N, C-alpha and C positions, 0 to 999 in steps of 0.2 A: 504493500500500500504506500503510495506516494504522500510525502508531506505537502500540504496545501499552503502555497505562499501567495500573499497579496503584495503589491508594490505601490507605494505612494511616492512619486517623483515628479517634479514639475517641468523637468526638461524632457520634452516629447521624445526626442531621439534617443536619449539615454534610457527612458522608460521602456521603449520598445526593445531595445537591446537587452535590458534586464529580464523582460519577459521572455525573450528567446533563449537567453543564457540559462535561466531557471527551467524552462521547458525542455532544454536539451540536457539537463543533468539528471542522471539516473536517481530515482527516488524522490524527485521534486516535481511539483506541477504548479505553474502560475495560474491562479484561478481568477485573477482580475487586477485591474490597476486604476489609479486615479491621479490626477494632478492637483486636486483640491483637498485641503485639510478637512473641510466639512463633509466630505464624502468617505473619509477613511473608516469611521465606525460603521456606517451602513454597509460598506464593501466587505469589512471583515466579518460582520454578522451574517450577511446574505450568503456569503461563500464559505462560511465556517473555516476561515483560515486558521492554520496552525502557527504561521509565522507572518509577521508584517515587516517588510523592508521599508523603512520610513526615512525620507530625506529630512534632514534637520530643519530646513526651511521649505515651505510650500507656498508659492506665490506671495513671498514676503512675510508669511506668517510663521511663527516659531512652532514647530511640532513639539518642542520640549514642553511648552505650556499645556498641550493637550494630553500628555502622558497620563495624568490622573483620570481624565475622562475615558481614554481608551482602555485603561486597566479596569475601571469601574463597569463599562459596558461590555467589554470583551476580556474577561478575566483570564481565560486560557491561552490567549495569543501571546507568542513570544515576539518581542520587539527588537529589531536590529536596525540601529540608526545607520544611515549611509550618508556620508557627508564629505564635503570638500574642505571642511575646516579642521585643521590639525591642532587645534588649541586644546590644551590639557583640561581646561574647565568644561569642554564639551563632553569629554569622556567621564569626568567626575559627575556631571549633572545627569548624564545618561544612566550611569550605574545607579546613582541615588534614586532616580526615577523608576527603576526596575527594568531597564533595557537589558537584554541578554548580551548584546554586543554593540560596539561602535566600530564600523569599518570605513576606512577613508577611500574616497573615490579615486584617489591617485595611486592606490594599491593595485595589486593584481586581482583580477576578478575571482580567482581561486580562493582568496581570502574571504570574499562575500559567500561564496558557495560553502566553504568550511564553516563559517559562522552560523549559516542556516542549518546545516546538518548537525552542528553541535547543539544548537538551540532545541532541535527536535530529539536529540539524544542519539543521533546516528553517527 
């Protein structure tokens, strides 16, 4: 059974690439994506996602501020922040907010796949 992964990324080209990357990884399935923060919770709930790959900023809005709401409405989803910001405070805030991982966009895509597998215990 594949882990169900939702993607929230506001760069349209990158979002499509992430969908393809996830769908081509054994044991993972991209079940949907969005570029809007207000669509994250409905997407995760509708698709019963196991993992949410979440950009730190979506259309200029901080995803960090939405962590409590996401956890309250989707308590079983594992959140992986995917960011271009290599600031230590982002990692600290993500961990403090209950994120499973923070992966840099500048890193190898295998790091993201590894973080997803790790989040679901694989």
